[in-house]
C-alpha positions in Angstrom: 93.6 87.0 139.0 91.5 87.9 142.1 89.4 91.0 142.3 87.6 92.3 145.4 84.4 94.3 144.9 82.7 96.4 147.6 80.1 99.1 147.3 78.3 101.4 149.7 74.5 101.0 149.7 74.0 103.9 147.4 76.5 102.5 144.8 75.6 98.8 144.8 73.4 99.1 141.6 76.2 101.0 139.9 78.7 98.3 140.9 76.5 95.5 139.5 75.9 97.4 136.3 79.7 97.9 136.0 80.5 94.3 136.5 77.8 93.3 134.0 79.6 95.4 131.4 82.6 93.2 131.8 80.8 90.0 132.5 82.4 88.0 129.7 85.9 89.1 130.7 85.3 88.4 134.4 84.6 84.7 133.8 88.3 84.2 134.1 88.6 86.3 137.3 88.0 85.1 140.8 85.7 87.7 142.4 85.4 88.2 146.2 83.0 90.6 147.7 81.5 91.9 150.9 78.3 90.1 151.8 75.6 92.5 150.6 77.5 93.6 147.4 78.2 90.0 146.7 74.5 89.1 147.0 73.6 91.7 144.5 76.3 90.5 142.1 75.1 86.9 142.5 71.5 87.8 141.7 72.8 89.4 138.5 74.3 86.1 137.5 77.9 86.6 138.6 79.9 84.0 140.5 81.4 85.5 143.7 82.8 84.4 147.0 81.0 86.4 149.7 82.5 87.5 153.0 80.7 89.3 155.8 78.8 92.5 155.2 81.1 95.5 155.3 79.9 96.9 158.6 80.1 93.4 160.2 83.8 92.9 159.2 83.7 92.2 155.5 85.9 95.2 154.7 88.4 93.9 157.2 88.3 90.4 155.7 89.1 91.9 152.3 91.9 94.1 153.8 93.4 90.9 155.3 93.6 89.4 151.8 95.2 92.5 150.6 97.8 92.5 153.4 98.6 88.9 152.5 99.0 90.0 148.8 96.2 87.6 147.8 94.4 90.3 145.8 95.3 91.8 142.4 92.8 94.7 142.4 90.1 96.2 144.6 87.0 98.0 143.3 85.3 99.9 146.1 82.6 102.2 144.9 82.3 104.6 147.7 79.4 107.0 148.4 81.0 110.3 149.4 77.6 111.9 150.0 76.5 109.6 152.9 77.8 108.8 156.4 79.2 105.4 157.0 79.5 104.1 160.6 82.3 101.7 159.6 84.4 104.5 158.0 87.5 103.4 160.0 87.4 100.0 158.3 87.1 101.7 154.9 90.1 103.9 155.6 92.1 100.8 156.9 91.3 98.9 153.6 92.4 101.9 151.5 95.6 102.2 153.6 96.4 98.5 153.2 96.0 98.8 149.5 98.4 101.7 149.4 100.9 99.9 151.7 100.9 96.7 149.6 100.7 98.5 146.2 97.3 97.0 145.3 95.4 98.9 142.6 92.2 100.5 144.1 89.4 102.0 142.2 86.9 104.0 144.2 84.5 104.9 141.3 83.4 103.5 138.0 85.7 105.8 136.0 88.9 104.6 137.6 87.6 101.0 137.6 86.9 101.3 133.8 90.4 102.6 133.2 91.9 99.7 135.1 89.8 97.1 133.3 90.3 98.6 129.9 94.1 98.7 130.5 94.1 95.2 131.7 92.1 94.0 128.6 94.5 95.7 126.2 97.5 94.0 127.8 96.1 90.5 127.7 
């Protein structure tokens, strides 16, 4: 299983805390991340493959994986209260997930539902 994780600046700590809740289960999962989010995850002790930072093209790199059906899930903790200059990239990633039927969680509640459902099935 391959999981992509992305978080806006105001949500990075929340993403890392979420991932640490599932740390034991994620040992069997290949995690890819945008650069800065991945750096935070690595400092917390998680193994991730890092792409570019989101504004520098990391969102697009992850969208390319989704378009090639090389991702099983995407967790993108978005900060709806802040402006993001790379919002077109964010919208493109979300569209690609919809087009290719890839589960996308944009907040911890939806990510938790996805993880808990996955854990009960396997």
